[in-house]
Structure formats: C-alpha cells, structure tokens
C-alpha positions as CSV (number, residue, x, y, z in Angstrom):
1,X,14.9,6.4,6.5
2,X,14.5,3.1,8.4
3,X,13.7,3.7,11.9
4,X,16.6,3.0,14.2
5,X,14.5,1.4,16.9
6,X,13.3,-1.2,14.3
7,X,16.7,-2.0,13.2
8,X,18.1,-2.4,16.8
9,X,15.2,-4.6,17.6
10,X,15.7,-7.0,14.5
11,X,19.5,-7.0,15.0
12,X,19.4,-7.4,18.7
13,X,16.8,-10.3,18.5
14,X,18.9,-12.1,15.8
15,X,22.0,-11.5,17.7
16,X,20.6,-13.0,20.9
17,X,19.3,-16.2,19.0
18,X,22.6,-16.7,17.3
19,X,24.5,-16.3,20.5
20,X,22.3,-18.8,22.4
21,X,22.5,-21.2,19.6
22,X,26.4,-21.1,19.3
23,X,26.8,-21.3,23.1
24,X,24.5,-24.5,23.2
25,X,26.1,-26.1,20.1
26,X,29.6,-25.6,21.5
27,X,28.7,-26.6,24.9
28,X,30.0,-30.2,25.9
29,X,27.3,-30.5,28.5
30,X,24.3,-29.6,26.2
31,X,25.4,-30.1,22.7
32,X,24.0,-33.6,22.1
33,X,20.6,-33.0,23.7
34,X,20.2,-29.6,22.2
35,X,20.9,-31.0,18.8
36,X,18.7,-33.9,19.3
37,X,16.1,-31.3,20.6
38,X,16.3,-29.4,17.3
39,X,16.2,-32.5,15.1
40,X,13.2,-33.8,16.9
41,X,11.3,-30.5,16.5
42,X,12.3,-30.2,12.8
43,X,14.2,-26.8,13.6
44,X,17.3,-25.6,12.0
45,X,19.0,-22.2,12.9
46,X,21.4,-20.1,10.8
47,X,22.3,-16.5,10.9
48,X,19.0,-14.3,10.3
49,X,17.3,-17.8,9.3
50,X,15.1,-20.2,11.4
51,X,13.5,-23.0,9.6
52,X,10.9,-25.5,10.8
53,X,9.8,-28.6,8.9
54,X,7.2,-31.2,10.0
55,X,5.3,-34.1,8.6
56,X,2.0,-33.6,10.8
57,X,0.4,-31.9,7.8
58,X,1.0,-34.6,5.3
59,X,-2.2,-36.6,5.9
60,X,-3.9,-33.3,5.1
61,X,-2.2,-32.6,2.0
62,X,-2.7,-36.3,0.7
63,X,-6.5,-35.8,1.5
64,X,-6.5,-32.6,-0.5
65,X,-4.6,-34.1,-3.4
66,X,-7.1,-37.0,-3.9
67,X,-10.1,-34.9,-3.6
68,X,-12.3,-35.0,-6.7
69,X,-9.5,-35.9,-9.2
70,X,-11.5,-34.5,-12.3
71,X,-12.0,-31.2,-10.6
72,X,-8.2,-30.8,-9.5
73,X,-7.2,-31.9,-13.0
74,X,-9.1,-29.0,-14.4
75,X,-8.0,-26.6,-11.7
76,X,-4.3,-27.3,-12.1
77,X,-4.5,-27.2,-15.9
78,X,-6.0,-23.7,-15.7
79,X,-3.1,-23.0,-13.3
80,X,-0.5,-24.3,-15.7
81,X,-1.9,-22.0,-18.6
82,X,-2.0,-19.1,-16.1
83,X,1.7,-19.9,-15.0
84,X,3.0,-19.9,-18.5
85,X,1.2,-16.5,-19.4
86,X,2.5,-15.1,-16.1
87,X,6.1,-16.2,-17.0
88,X,5.9,-14.1,-20.2
89,X,3.8,-11.3,-18.8
90,X,6.2,-10.7,-15.7
91,X,9.0,-10.2,-18.1
92,X,7.0,-7.7,-19.8
93,X,6.0,-6.0,-16.5
94,X,9.3,-5.9,-15.3
95,X,10.7,-4.4,-18.4
96,X,8.1,-1.6,-18.4
97,X,8.8,-1.0,-14.5
98,X,12.5,-0.7,-15.3
99,X,11.7,1.7,-18.2
100,X,9.6,3.9,-15.9
101,X,12.4,3.9,-13.2
102,X,15.0,4.8,-15.6
103,X,12.9,7.6,-17.0
104,X,12.1,8.8,-13.6
105,X,15.8,8.9,-12.7
106,X,16.6,11.0,-15.7
107,X,13.5,13.3,-15.6
108,X,13.3,14.0,-12.0
109,X,15.2,13.8,-8.7
110,X,15.2,10.3,-6.8
111,X,12.8,11.7,-4.1
112,X,10.1,12.5,-6.5
113,X,6.9,10.4,-6.2
114,X,6.2,8.1,-9.2
115,X,3.8,5.6,-10.3
116,X,5.7,2.5,-11.3
117,X,3.7,-0.6,-11.6
118,X,5.9,-2.5,-9.2
119,X,7.6,-0.9,-6.3
120,X,10.1,-2.2,-3.7
121,X,8.7,-2.1,-0.3
122,X,10.8,-1.1,2.7
123,X,9.2,-1.0,6.2
124,X,9.7,2.3,7.9
125,X,10.4,4.1,4.5
126,X,7.5,3.6,2.1
127,X,5.6,1.3,4.5
128,X,4.2,3.0,7.7
129,X,5.2,1.1,10.9
130,X,1.7,1.2,12.0
131,X,0.8,-1.2,9.2
132,X,3.6,-3.7,9.6
133,X,1.1,-6.3,11.0
134,X,-0.9,-6.2,7.9
135,X,2.2,-6.5,5.6
136,X,3.8,-9.4,7.4
137,X,0.6,-11.3,8.1
138,X,-0.4,-11.2,4.3
139,X,3.0,-12.2,3.3
140,X,2.7,-15.1,5.6
141,X,-0.8,-16.1,4.4
142,X,0.3,-15.6,0.7
143,X,3.4,-17.8,1.1
144,X,1.4,-20.5,2.8
145,X,-1.3,-20.7,0.3
146,X,1.5,-20.5,-2.5
147,X,3.2,-23.6,-0.9
148,X,-0.1,-25.5,-0.3
149,X,-0.7,-25.1,-4.1
150,X,2.6,-26.8,-4.8
151,X,2.0,-29.6,-2.3
152,X,-1.7,-30.5,-3.5
153,X,-0.7,-30.4,-7.2
154,X,2.4,-32.8,-6.4
155,X,0.1,-35.3,-4.7
156,X,-2.2,-35.1,-7.5
157,X,0.7,-35.9,-10.0
158,X,1.7,-38.7,-7.6
159,X,4.8,-37.0,-6.4
160,X,5.6,-37.8,-2.7
161,X,5.6,-35.1,-0.2
162,X,8.4,-35.2,2.4
163,X,7.0,-32.5,4.6
164,X,5.9,-28.9,5.0
165,X,7.7,-26.0,6.8
166,X,7.8,-22.4,7.6
167,X,10.7,-20.1,8.0
168,X,11.6,-16.6,9.1
169,X,14.4,-14.9,7.1
170,X,15.5,-11.5,8.8
171,X,12.0,-10.4,9.5
172,X,10.0,-11.9,6.5
173,X,7.9,-15.0,7.2
174,X,7.6,-17.7,4.6
175,X,6.7,-21.3,4.0
176,X,8.0,-24.2,1.8
177,X,7.0,-27.8,0.8
178,X,9.8,-30.5,0.6
179,X,9.1,-32.8,-2.4
180,X,10.7,-36.2,-3.3
181,X,13.0,-34.9,-6.0
182,X,13.3,-38.4,-7.6
183,X,9.6,-38.7,-8.0
184,X,9.5,-35.1,-9.4
185,X,12.1,-35.9,-12.0
186,X,10.3,-39.0,-13.3
187,X,7.0,-37.4,-14.0
188,X,6.4,-35.7,-17.5
189,X,7.2,-32.2,-18.3
190,X,3.5,-31.2,-18.5
191,X,3.0,-32.7,-15.0
192,X,5.9,-30.8,-13.7
193,X,4.4,-27.6,-15.1
194,X,1.2,-28.4,-13.3
195,X,3.2,-28.6,-10.1
196,X,5.6,-25.5,-10.6
197,X,2.7,-23.4,-11.7
198,X,0.4,-24.2,-8.8
199,X,2.0,-21.7,-6.4
200,X,1.6,-18.5,-8.7
201,X,-1.8,-19.9,-9.5
202,X,-3.1,-20.0,-5.9
203,X,-1.5,-16.6,-5.3
204,X,-3.6,-15.1,-8.2
205,X,-6.7,-16.9,-6.6
206,X,-6.0,-15.5,-3.3
207,X,-5.6,-11.9,-4.8
208,X,-8.9,-12.4,-6.6
209,X,-10.5,-13.5,-3.3
210,X,-9.4,-10.2,-1.7
211,X,-11.0,-8.3,-4.7
212,X,-14.2,-10.1,-4.2
213,X,-14.4,-9.2,-0.6
214,X,-13.1,-5.6,-1.1
215,X,-15.4,-4.4,-3.8
216,X,-18.8,-5.6,-2.2
217,X,-17.7,-4.8,1.2
218,X,-20.1,-1.9,1.7
219,X,-23.0,-4.3,0.7
220,X,-21.6,-7.0,2.9
221,X,-21.4,-4.7,6.0
222,X,-24.6,-2.8,5.1
223,X,-26.5,-4.0,8.0
224,X,-24.2,-2.7,10.4
225,X,-22.4,0.3,8.7
226,X,-23.7,2.8,5.8
227,X,-21.5,4.5,3.3
228,X,-21.8,7.4,0.6
229,X,-22.8,10.1,3.1
230,X,-19.5,11.3,4.1
231,X,-16.1,10.2,5.8
232,X,-15.9,9.2,9.3
233,X,-12.8,10.5,11.3
234,X,-11.1,7.6,13.1
235,X,-8.0,9.3,14.1
236,X,-6.5,12.9,14.5
237,X,-2.8,13.2,15.1
238,X,-2.0,15.2,18.2
239,X,0.2,17.6,16.3
240,X,-1.9,17.9,13.4
241,X,-3.4,21.4,12.5
242,X,-6.8,19.6,12.5
243,X,-6.7,18.9,16.2
244,X,-7.8,21.4,18.8
245,X,-11.1,22.6,20.3
246,X,-12.4,23.8,17.1
247,X,-10.8,21.0,14.9
248,X,-11.9,17.5,14.1
249,X,-12.7,14.8,16.5
250,X,-13.0,11.0,16.3
251,X,-16.4,9.9,15.0
252,X,-17.1,13.2,13.2
253,X,-18.4,12.9,9.8
254,X,-16.9,15.1,7.2
255,X,-19.3,15.9,4.5
256,X,-17.7,18.8,2.5
257,X,-14.4,20.4,2.0
258,X,-14.8,24.0,0.4
259,X,-17.3,23.4,-2.3
260,X,-16.4,19.8,-2.8
261,X,-18.9,17.2,-1.6
262,X,-17.1,14.3,0.4
263,X,-18.9,11.1,0.1
264,X,-16.1,8.7,1.1
265,X,-12.4,8.5,1.8
266,X,-11.5,8.7,-2.0
267,X,-13.4,12.1,-2.3
268,X,-11.3,13.5,0.7
269,X,-8.0,12.8,-0.9
270,X,-9.2,13.9,-4.4
271,X,-10.8,17.2,-3.1
272,X,-7.7,18.1,-1.3
273,X,-5.5,17.4,-4.2
274,X,-7.7,19.5,-6.3
275,X,-7.5,22.4,-3.9
276,X,-3.8,22.3,-3.5
277,X,-3.6,22.6,-7.4
278,X,-6.0,25.4,-7.8
279,X,-5.7,29.0,-6.7
280,X,-7.2,30.0,-3.4
281,X,-10.9,30.2,-3.4
282,X,-12.5,33.5,-2.4
283,X,-15.8,34.3,-0.4
284,X,-18.7,36.7,-1.4
285,X,-18.6,39.6,1.4
286,X,-20.8,42.5,1.3
287,X,-19.4,46.1,1.6
288,X,-21.3,46.5,4.7
289,X,-19.8,43.3,6.3
290,X,-16.3,44.7,5.2
291,X,-16.9,47.9,7.0
292,X,-18.2,46.4,10.1
293,X,-15.4,43.7,10.5
294,X,-12.5,45.4,8.9
295,X,-10.0,47.2,11.3
296,X,-7.0,49.3,10.2
297,X,-3.7,47.6,9.9
298,X,-0.3,47.9,8.3
299,X,0.0,46.3,5.0
300,X,3.3,44.8,3.8
301,X,4.6,42.2,1.4
302,X,6.1,38.8,2.5
303,X,9.3,37.4,1.1
304,X,7.3,35.3,-1.3
305,X,5.4,38.1,-2.7
306,X,2.0,37.6,-1.0
307,X,0.6,40.5,1.1
308,X,0.1,40.5,4.8
309,X,-2.4,43.3,6.6
310,X,-3.0,41.7,9.8
311,X,-1.0,41.6,13.1
312,X,1.7,38.8,13.4
313,X,0.2,37.9,16.7
314,X,-3.4,37.5,15.3
315,X,-4.5,33.7,15.4
316,X,-8.0,34.0,14.0
317,X,-7.8,37.2,11.7
318,X,-7.0,36.8,8.0
319,X,-5.9,39.3,5.3
320,X,-8.2,39.3,2.4
321,X,-7.8,41.1,-0.9
322,X,-10.5,42.3,-3.2
323,X,-11.3,44.6,-6.1
324,X,-13.5,47.5,-4.9
325,X,-14.8,50.5,-6.9
326,X,-11.1,51.5,-7.6
327,X,-8.7,49.8,-10.2
328,X,-6.2,49.0,-7.3
329,X,-6.2,45.6,-5.1
330,X,-7.6,46.6,-1.6
331,X,-6.8,44.7,1.6
332,X,-8.9,44.1,4.8
333,X,-8.0,42.3,8.1
334,X,-11.1,40.3,9.1
335,X,-12.0,37.6,11.7
336,X,-12.0,34.7,9.4
337,X,-14.9,32.8,10.9
338,X,-17.4,35.6,10.9
339,X,-16.4,36.8,7.5
340,X,-16.9,33.5,5.5
341,X,-19.3,31.3,7.9
342,X,-22.3,32.2,5.7
343,X,-20.5,33.5,2.5
344,X,-20.8,31.8,-0.9
345,X,-17.4,30.8,-2.6
346,X,-16.2,32.7,-5.7
347,X,-13.4,33.2,-8.0
348,X,-14.1,36.8,-9.0
349,X,-16.7,39.7,-8.4
350,X,-19.0,38.5,-11.2
351,X,-19.8,35.3,-9.1
352,X,-20.8,37.5,-6.3
353,X,-23.2,40.0,-8.2
354,X,-25.7,37.0,-8.3
355,X,-25.5,36.4,-4.6
356,X,-26.0,39.8,-3.3
357,X,-25.8,43.5,-4.3
358,X,-22.7,45.4,-3.2
359,X,-20.7,42.3,-2.7
360,X,-17.1,41.5,-3.5
361,X,-15.1,38.4,-3.9
362,X,-12.7,38.5,-1.1
363,X,-9.6,36.2,-1.5
364,X,-7.4,35.4,1.5
365,X,-4.1,36.7,1.0
366,X,-1.8,33.9,2.5
367,X,1.5,32.4,1.9
368,X,2.1,30.6,-1.5
369,X,1.0,27.0,-1.6
370,X,-1.0,27.3,1.7
371,X,-4.6,27.5,1.5
372,X,-7.6,28.7,3.8
373,X,-9.8,25.6,3.8
374,X,-13.2,25.2,5.2
375,X,-14.3,21.7,6.2
376,X,-18.0,20.9,7.1
377,X,-18.4,18.2,9.8
378,X,-22.2,18.7,11.0
379,X,-23.7,19.5,13.6
380,X,-20.4,21.0,14.8
381,X,-19.3,24.5,13.3
382,X,-17.0,24.4,10.2
383,X,-13.3,23.8,10.8
384,X,-11.1,26.5,9.3
385,X,-7.7,25.3,8.3
386,X,-4.8,27.6,7.2
387,X,-1.8,25.6,5.8
388,X,-0.6,23.1,3.5
389,X,-3.4,20.8,2.3
390,X,-1.2,17.6,2.4
391,X,-0.7,18.4,6.3
392,X,-4.5,18.3,6.5
393,X,-5.0,15.3,4.4
394,X,-2.3,13.1,6.3
395,X,-3.0,14.5,9.8
396,X,-6.4,12.9,9.7
397,X,-7.4,9.2,9.3
398,X,-10.9,8.6,7.9
399,X,-13.2,5.7,7.0
400,X,-16.0,5.4,4.4
401,X,-17.8,3.3,6.7
402,X,-20.1,5.0,9.3
403,X,-21.5,2.7,12.1
404,X,-25.2,2.4,12.4
405,X,-25.0,1.9,16.3
406,X,-22.8,3.6,18.7
407,X,-21.6,0.2,20.1
408,X,-20.1,-0.7,16.8
409,X,-16.3,-0.5,16.3
410,X,-15.2,2.2,13.9
411,X,-12.0,0.1,13.1
412,X,-13.3,-3.1,12.0
413,X,-14.5,-2.0,8.5
414,X,-10.9,-0.2,8.2
415,X,-9.0,-3.4,9.2
416,X,-10.8,-5.6,6.6
417,X,-10.4,-3.1,4.0
418,X,-6.6,-2.5,4.7
419,X,-6.0,-6.4,5.0
420,X,-7.8,-7.0,1.6
421,X,-5.7,-4.2,-0.1
422,X,-2.5,-5.7,1.2
423,X,-3.6,-9.1,0.3
424,X,-4.3,-8.1,-3.1
425,X,-1.2,-6.2,-3.7
426,X,1.3,-8.7,-1.9
427,X,-0.3,-12.0,-3.3
428,X,-0.4,-10.6,-6.7
429,X,3.2,-9.3,-6.5
430,X,4.4,-12.8,-5.1
431,X,2.7,-14.3,-8.1
432,X,4.5,-11.9,-10.5
433,X,7.9,-12.2,-9.0
434,X,7.6,-15.9,-8.5
435,X,6.7,-16.4,-12.3
436,X,10.0,-14.6,-13.4
437,X,12.3,-17.0,-15.2
438,X,15.0,-16.3,-12.6
439,X,17.4,-18.5,-10.9
440,X,16.0,-20.0,-7.6
441,X,12.3,-18.9,-8.3
442,X,9.6,-20.9,-9.5
443,X,10.0,-19.1,-12.9
444,X,13.3,-21.2,-13.5
445,X,11.5,-24.7,-13.1
446,X,8.5,-23.4,-15.0
447,X,10.7,-22.3,-17.8
448,X,12.7,-25.6,-18.0
449,X,9.4,-27.8,-17.9
450,X,8.0,-25.4,-20.6
451,X,11.1,-25.8,-22.8
452,X,11.0,-29.6,-22.3
453,X,7.5,-29.8,-23.2
454,X,7.2,-27.7,-26.2
455,X,10.9,-27.6,-27.9
456,X,11.9,-31.4,-27.7
457,X,11.1,-31.9,-31.6
458,X,12.4,-28.5,-32.5
459,X,15.7,-28.5,-30.4
460,X,16.5,-32.3,-30.3
461,X,19.7,-32.0,-28.0
462,X,18.9,-31.6,-24.3
463,X,22.0,-29.7,-23.6
464,X,21.0,-27.0,-26.4
465,X,17.6,-26.7,-24.7
466,X,19.3,-26.3,-21.3
467,X,21.6,-23.7,-22.7
468,X,18.8,-21.7,-24.2
469,X,17.1,-22.0,-20.8
470,X,20.2,-20.8,-19.1
471,X,20.5,-17.7,-21.1
472,X,16.7,-16.8,-20.7
473,X,17.1,-17.3,-16.9
474,X,20.3,-15.0,-17.1
475,X,18.2,-12.3,-18.6
476,X,15.5,-12.7,-16.4
477,X,17.5,-12.7,-13.3
478,X,19.5,-9.5,-14.5
479,X,16.1,-7.9,-15.2
480,X,14.6,-8.6,-11.8
481,X,18.0,-7.7,-10.1
482,X,18.1,-4.3,-11.9
483,X,14.5,-3.5,-10.8
484,X,15.2,-4.4,-7.1
485,X,18.3,-2.6,-6.9
486,X,17.1,0.6,-8.6
487,X,13.9,0.4,-6.9
488,X,15.6,0.3,-3.6
489,X,17.8,3.2,-4.4
490,X,14.8,5.2,-5.6
491,X,12.8,4.4,-2.3
492,X,15.9,5.2,0.1
493,X,17.0,8.3,-1.7
494,X,13.7,10.0,-1.1
C-alpha cells in the first residue's frame, strides 16, 4: 500500500502550486507581471506538471554535435541499428512479460512473488521509501542523457535545436529537447532514424556504463575496502529479532550462518533462503551433556503438531527432540547456548557417531517454518535466532565491502553499488519502453522512419505505409498498456 504521508505530501504540494498559480493568473494586479516572469524564465505550469525550457545550453549542444564528425557518424549509425533491433526486441520482451503475468494470475494469487522480466515500480509498494532518492535521481539522469542523445544527433544531421528543457510530472522528473519540426521533416528517413534512435542508444550506453562500474567495484575500491571475507552489518532495525545485547551490531562482520559460509551479501540471502527450505538442523550432543543440562518439564503438542517441553516463560531454553536407545522419540529442555555452542551440526545420529561416542543428534522442536539459526560474527559470541528466516534476512542490512580503516564510511560502497543497480535497471527500462512502437513514444517515430526507409519500393503509396504503421502502433500501444495495467494490479494486490 502506498504510504498515506507520501500521497498527502505530493497532493498537498501540487495543490499549493496550482492554487498560487491560479490566484496570480486571475489577479488584475499581478497577472501581467506574473505571466511575463513565467515567459522570461521559460516556465509553464499546469495541474501536476511544471515545465522549464531554455536556450542557454544550445551553444553546448552545437559544440558537441560538430565534434569529430566521422566518429559521430559511426556512433549514431550504431545507435540506429540498436534502436531498430530494440524496437522489435521490445515487442518480444513485452509479449513474454504479458504471458508471464497472465500465467501468474491464473496459477497463483495476485500477491505471490513473481519473476517477470519487466515489473511496474510503485514507490511505497515495491520500491522502499528509503530508496526514493536513488530512484528519482537515476530517472532524472537517464532522461537527461536520453534527450542529450536526441539533441546531439539532431545537430549532427543539421536539424535546428530550439531549446532544452526539464519537467516534473506528479513526482517524476524528466527532460526534453525542442527540435525545429520543419528541418526534421526535410531530412531523409535514415537521418531521422539516427535522431530518433539516439535516445534509446544513449540509455543503453548509460546502463552499460553502470555495469562497467558495478562489476569491477571491488577492484576499484580495493585500496580502501576488502571483500570476500564476510558481510558487514550496516544497519539493524530496532524491532528486528537480530537486535539486542546478544544480537548483531553495526560494523559486525557475519562469517557464517549455520554451516553455510558467508563471503558477501549474496551468500547471506542464499544461505537463509536455503535454511528456510530445508528441515531444521540438529546438533550433536553427548549423553552426559543431556543429563547435565536437561531439567524435567511437561511435554505437550502445539496446535501445528510440533512438540514443546519447556516452560512458556523461558526465553533461553529450547525443546530438543532426539532418538535415544529406545525406539520412541525423546525430548529434553536445554539452555540453547550451552547446548549447541561447541556442537557439530547434524541431520541424524549417524552424523554424530563420527564426532564423539555416546552422542545423539538433538533437533530443536520448534514451530513449523521457524528455525533456530546460529550466526557467527567473531570475535563476539554467536548470535542465536529463533523465528522466521525472512525476518532475520530483512531485519539486517549488510554490505560486501569491509573498510580497511576505521575512519572510512561503511555507507559509500553501498551507495555506489545501489546507485549503479538503479542506473542499470531504470536506464535499461527507459531504453526498452521508449523503443516500443507506441503512440507518443520514440518507437512511434522510429517505426515511421523505418517504414519510409525500407518499404517505399514495396508499398508505393504513402497512405498505405502510414496505415500499416498505424496498425503496428495500435498493437504496440495495446501491448504496453496491458503490461502496465496488469503490472499495477499485480503489484497493488499484494
């Protein structure tokens, strides 16, 4: 569900802007001066939309558009090829995504997690509020680079640039270039293709740049941070089961969860996912230890079928089940830390026979889906966690980068890594979506120019080519709309 404070802030801000604009435009005293001020600044205001256009960057665009003509010719030709392939590829990708969504709707409930190739992102629903800065900043950068591509390509093809601008629609920032339409219509279809494809091409390059930073990031930060030896704790939620005097603390390095070695953050998620899917791990405990630590208690079954043999008031004792000499299952209430701190993990008594004589595999008897998990974070004592693994997983934030010196920030690598991931995904998504042959997107103009460049000798009549393009655009628009609508429904129905 979208957080109410976020909705109130956005709606309240736009209401205040629209009210002030209405008052000033209807005022006899300030109307003329206010409209002149808006015009001089290149501003225009409408409900949920603010637009700013300027010519101060025109000289810079002309400088870039005339830089190394041969290189730019090759560069935008590559962009043209990519844009055409992206136009066809985006239709295939949207088709597969729609099929996945429909299959998900028929097979599972709307709230089930899925792995669709493209997903609708809604702040506060499937996008954490804490990461809105990354989201909007990468959208803005991707939009600016996209429009810079169009502008530079237009100058290269001798199309006049009227200006460059930025806008905010609801909460989403963006950019645009204003090209002289008459010049754009006079150039050849191939030249138009270079201009129209330049936006998605530059988004692809921007995403590729993010990859080139993300993958060698451990090497780039090697003089200051080391990796591969554990996962550094950067934050522990206050109400998380991992908090507390014997829990995890910021700057602790997690090296092991149960018998699963942790070398980075991915290992943390993989190990906990594996633990949640497998039965509870047992611990090799000698008969002598059982006799020393066990104290008698009433044994009873819980509603879920599991067995409890400890007092309800006990916070540190856990009920263990084991097979002794007799055929029946036996139970013992033991202080968890003392019982398992030096014990080997096991699945059955056979695993314990190699460890020590007269030892049994004692398995914690706890509620279904919950687990007793031992987390190593030396030099502190192991943390013992009882509960759902997913609560432990998302109650703790970790980083794969461990500072070599205490004065170094633990947040910088995380910020770079997160920013690059958002840049890759959002810039890539912008390239895919804009390449779709859909009304009002770059794909519309790419398709029209492509048909003019390739089908003039096959379909002689221009009206017939335009009719073919219309039907393709209609199909692409319907496909994109279906993906967005069903995607929103799947996300908000969780």
